[in-house]
C-alpha positions in Angstrom: 35.6 43.7 9.7 32.7 41.2 9.8 30.0 43.0 8.2 33.2 42.6 4.9 32.8 39.0 5.2 29.2 38.5 5.7 29.1 40.4 2.0 31.8 38.3 0.7 30.3 35.0 1.7 26.5 36.2 0.5 28.4 36.9 -3.2 29.9 33.5 -2.9 26.4 31.9 -1.9 25.1 33.4 -5.3 27.5 32.6 -7.5 27.5 28.5 -6.1 23.3 28.9 -6.2 23.2 28.1 -2.4 20.0 28.9 -1.5 19.4 28.2 1.7 22.8 30.3 2.8 22.0 33.2 0.2 18.4 33.4 2.1 20.0 33.0 5.5 22.8 35.6 4.9 20.0 38.2 3.0 18.4 38.2 6.1 21.0 38.7 8.3 22.3 41.5 5.5 19.0 43.2 5.7 19.1 43.0 9.6 22.2 44.8 9.4 21.1 47.4 7.6 18.2 48.4 9.2 20.8 48.7 12.7 22.4 50.8 10.5 19.7 53.1 9.8 19.0 53.0 13.5 22.1 54.3 14.5 22.1 56.8 11.8 24.6 56.8 8.8 27.4 58.3 10.1 27.4 55.4 12.9 30.2 52.9 12.5 29.1 49.0 12.8 31.4 47.6 14.9 32.0 43.8 14.9 30.3 43.1 18.4 27.0 44.9 17.1 26.8 42.0 14.4 27.7 39.7 17.6 24.6 40.9 19.6 22.5 40.6 16.2 23.9 37.3 14.9 22.6 36.0 18.7 19.3 37.6 18.6 18.7 36.3 15.4 19.9 32.8 16.4 17.7 32.6 20.3 14.8 33.8 17.6 15.5 30.8 15.3 15.7 28.6 18.6 12.4 29.4 19.7 11.1 29.2 16.2 11.9 25.6 16.0 10.9 24.7 19.4 7.6 26.0 18.2 7.7 24.0 14.8 8.5 21.0 16.6 6.0 21.3 19.2 3.5 21.7 16.5 4.6 19.0 14.1 6.0 20.7 11.5 9.6 19.0 12.1 10.8 20.3 8.5 10.0 23.6 9.0 11.9 23.0 12.4 14.9 21.6 10.7 14.7 24.6 7.9 15.1 27.2 11.1 18.3 25.0 12.9 19.9 25.2 8.9 19.7 28.7 9.7 21.3 28.4 12.8 24.2 26.6 11.3 24.9 28.9 9.0 24.9 32.1 11.1 27.1 30.4 14.2 30.2 30.7 12.3 30.2 34.5 12.3 30.0 34.4 16.5 33.8 33.8 18.3 34.7 30.3 19.6 32.7 29.4 22.8 34.6 29.0 25.8 34.7 25.5 27.0 32.8 24.4 30.3 36.1 23.8 32.4 37.7 27.4 30.7 34.1 29.1 32.0 34.2 27.5 35.6 37.2 29.1 35.7 36.1 32.8 35.3 33.4 31.9 37.8 35.1 30.8 40.5 37.3 34.3 39.5 35.0 36.2 39.7 32.9 34.6 42.5 35.7 34.9 45.0 36.8 38.4 43.6 33.2 39.4 45.5 33.3 37.0 47.7 30.1 35.2 46.9 28.9 32.5 49.1 25.7 31.9 48.0 22.7 32.3 45.4 21.8 35.7 46.4 24.8 37.1 44.8 24.0 35.3 42.1 23.7 38.7 39.6 26.7 40.0 40.5 28.8 37.2 39.4 26.6 37.1 36.2 27.5 40.6 35.7 31.3 40.1 36.1 31.3 36.9 34.2 29.4 38.1 31.2 31.9 41.2 31.3 34.8 39.0 31.0 34.0 36.5 28.7 32.0 39.0 26.2 29.6 36.8 24.4 32.0 33.9 23.9 29.5 31.9 25.7 25.7 31.8 25.8 24.3 33.3 28.7 21.6 30.2 29.6 24.9 28.2 29.5 26.6 30.6 31.7 23.6 31.1 34.6 23.6 26.9 34.5 27.1 26.8 35.5 26.9 29.7 38.3 23.8 28.1 40.0 25.7 25.1 40.0 28.9 26.7 41.3 26.8 28.8 43.8 25.5 25.9 45.4 28.1 23.6 46.1 
């Protein structure tokens, strides 16, 4: 399970005295513990739960980096971006644009999508099929481009 990989990597970061990786993985572990507490002790955290949590953390770091860059704090922005690089390997591999366009075409044809009015239906179908293998913003952009053809 992914939680065991994270715990193992946390231990390795301690042994290697990798402070940035250690801090990031401790933050992730704390978020996982908070999630576990919210769900209850008997709830077993799945890899999908971990992926969802990591995606949320990455999104937060991207937003923070943008804010730091806008405020001129480039060092802080770089620190946020380096945390993203530590978290990303725990996510499933991202689909290529070509593969994503094939899924979009398949879903759009299945529901007879003809215009941007069908965007919600197409997005829902695509997001269910790809299950976290692509960022929602990227999917939205490709769906919009497909429906505007």
